[in-house]
C-alpha positions as a Markdown table, in Angstrom:
| # | Residue | x | y | z |
|---|---|---|---|---|
| 1 | Met | 47.2 | -6.5 | 107.1 |
| 2 | Lys | 47.5 | -10.3 | 106.8 |
| 3 | Arg | 43.6 | -10.2 | 107.3 |
| 4 | Leu | 43.3 | -8.2 | 104.3 |
| 5 | Tyr | 45.5 | -10.2 | 102.1 |
| 6 | Ala | 43.2 | -13.3 | 103.0 |
| 7 | Trp | 40.0 | -11.4 | 102.4 |
| 8 | Leu | 41.2 | -10.1 | 99.1 |
| 9 | Leu | 42.6 | -13.4 | 98.1 |
| 10 | Gly | 39.3 | -15.2 | 99.2 |
| 11 | Phe | 37.1 | -12.7 | 97.2 |
| 12 | Ala | 39.3 | -13.2 | 94.2 |
| 13 | Gly | 39.2 | -17.1 | 94.5 |
| 14 | Gly | 35.4 | -16.9 | 95.0 |
| 15 | Ala | 35.0 | -14.8 | 91.7 |
| 16 | Ala | 37.0 | -17.1 | 89.8 |
| 17 | Leu | 34.9 | -20.1 | 91.1 |
| 18 | Tyr | 31.8 | -18.4 | 90.3 |
| 19 | Arg | 32.9 | -17.6 | 86.7 |
| 20 | Ala | 34.0 | -21.2 | 86.1 |
| 21 | Leu | 30.8 | -22.6 | 87.1 |
| 22 | Lys | 28.6 | -20.0 | 85.5 |
| 23 | Arg | 30.2 | -20.8 | 82.2 |
| 24 | Ala | 27.6 | -22.5 | 79.8 |
| 25 | Pro | 28.6 | -26.3 | 78.9 |
| 26 | Gln | 30.0 | -26.5 | 75.3 |
| 27 | Pro | 28.5 | -28.6 | 73.1 |
| 28 | Val | 29.8 | -32.1 | 72.6 |
| 29 | Ala | 30.9 | -32.5 | 68.8 |
| 30 | Asp | 30.7 | -35.8 | 66.9 |
| 31 | Pro | 33.7 | -36.2 | 64.9 |
| 32 | Ala | 32.6 | -39.4 | 63.2 |
| 33 | Gly | 29.6 | -37.7 | 62.1 |
| 34 | Asp | 31.2 | -34.5 | 60.8 |
| 35 | Leu | 33.5 | -37.1 | 58.9 |
| 36 | Lys | 30.6 | -39.4 | 57.8 |
| 37 | Ala | 28.8 | -36.0 | 56.4 |
| 38 | Lys | 32.0 | -35.0 | 54.5 |
| 39 | Leu | 32.3 | -38.4 | 53.0 |
| 40 | Ala | 28.7 | -38.4 | 52.0 |
| 41 | Glu | 29.3 | -35.1 | 50.5 |
| 42 | Ala | 32.4 | -36.2 | 48.5 |
| 43 | Arg | 30.6 | -39.2 | 47.1 |
| 44 | Ala | 27.6 | -37.1 | 45.9 |
| 45 | Ala | 30.0 | -34.5 | 44.0 |
| 46 | Gly | 31.1 | -37.6 | 41.9 |
| 47 | Asp | 34.9 | -38.0 | 40.2 |
| 48 | Asp | 35.6 | -35.0 | 38.3 |
| 49 | Arg | 39.5 | -36.1 | 37.7 |
| 50 | Glu | 39.3 | -36.5 | 33.7 |
| 51 | Glu | 37.5 | -33.0 | 33.2 |
| 52 | Phe | 40.3 | -31.6 | 35.7 |
| 53 | Glu | 43.0 | -33.3 | 33.7 |
| 54 | Ala | 41.6 | -32.6 | 30.1 |
| 55 | Gly | 43.6 | -29.2 | 29.9 |
| 56 | Glu | 47.0 | -31.0 | 30.6 |
| 57 | Thr | 49.4 | -32.3 | 28.2 |
| 58 | Pro | 50.6 | -35.8 | 28.9 |
| 59 | Val | 54.2 | -36.5 | 29.8 |
| 60 | Asn | 54.5 | -38.7 | 27.0 |
| 61 | Glu | 53.2 | -36.2 | 24.5 |
| 62 | Ala | 55.0 | -33.1 | 25.6 |
| 63 | Ala | 57.4 | -31.5 | 23.6 |
| 64 | Asp | 61.3 | -32.2 | 24.7 |
| 65 | Pro | 63.6 | -29.3 | 23.9 |
| 66 | Gly | 66.4 | -31.4 | 24.6 |
| 67 | Val | 68.8 | -31.3 | 27.4 |
| 68 | Asp | 71.6 | -29.4 | 25.3 |
| 69 | Ala | 69.1 | -26.6 | 24.6 |
| 70 | Arg | 68.0 | -26.6 | 28.2 |
| 71 | Arg | 71.7 | -26.5 | 29.4 |
| 72 | Arg | 72.9 | -23.7 | 26.9 |
| 73 | Ser | 70.0 | -21.8 | 28.2 |
| 74 | Val | 71.0 | -22.0 | 32.0 |
| 75 | His | 74.6 | -21.2 | 31.1 |
| 76 | Glu | 73.4 | -18.2 | 29.1 |
| 77 | Gln | 71.2 | -16.9 | 32.0 |
| 78 | Gly | 74.4 | -17.5 | 34.5 |
| 79 | Arg | 76.8 | -15.4 | 32.2 |
| 80 | Ala | 74.4 | -12.7 | 32.1 |
| 81 | Ala | 74.0 | -12.5 | 35.7 |
| 82 | Ile | 77.8 | -12.4 | 36.1 |
| 83 | Asp | 78.1 | -9.8 | 33.6 |
| 84 | Glu | 75.3 | -7.8 | 35.4 |
| 85 | Met | 77.2 | -8.3 | 38.8 |
| 86 | Gln | 80.7 | -7.2 | 37.3 |
| 87 | Ser | 79.5 | -4.0 | 35.7 |
| 88 | Glu | 78.0 | -2.7 | 39.0 |
């Protein structure tokens, strides 16, 4: 019985070794080359920041509703939530 287990383990080990050696080697990646390609692509794209921010309102030009109006709004929402919970 011990010989059977030894043969089975030997066969399994041999099969595993065969599969490990049979695998094709993985191509070696060049991370530096990949990064250089991405950098070149980004430089070619140019700077589109002004176009991106053209639709936004600058902070110093935005309308300020005021602290009191915001506070009142928050309190009203809170009271409405409390009233809704108490009615249930």
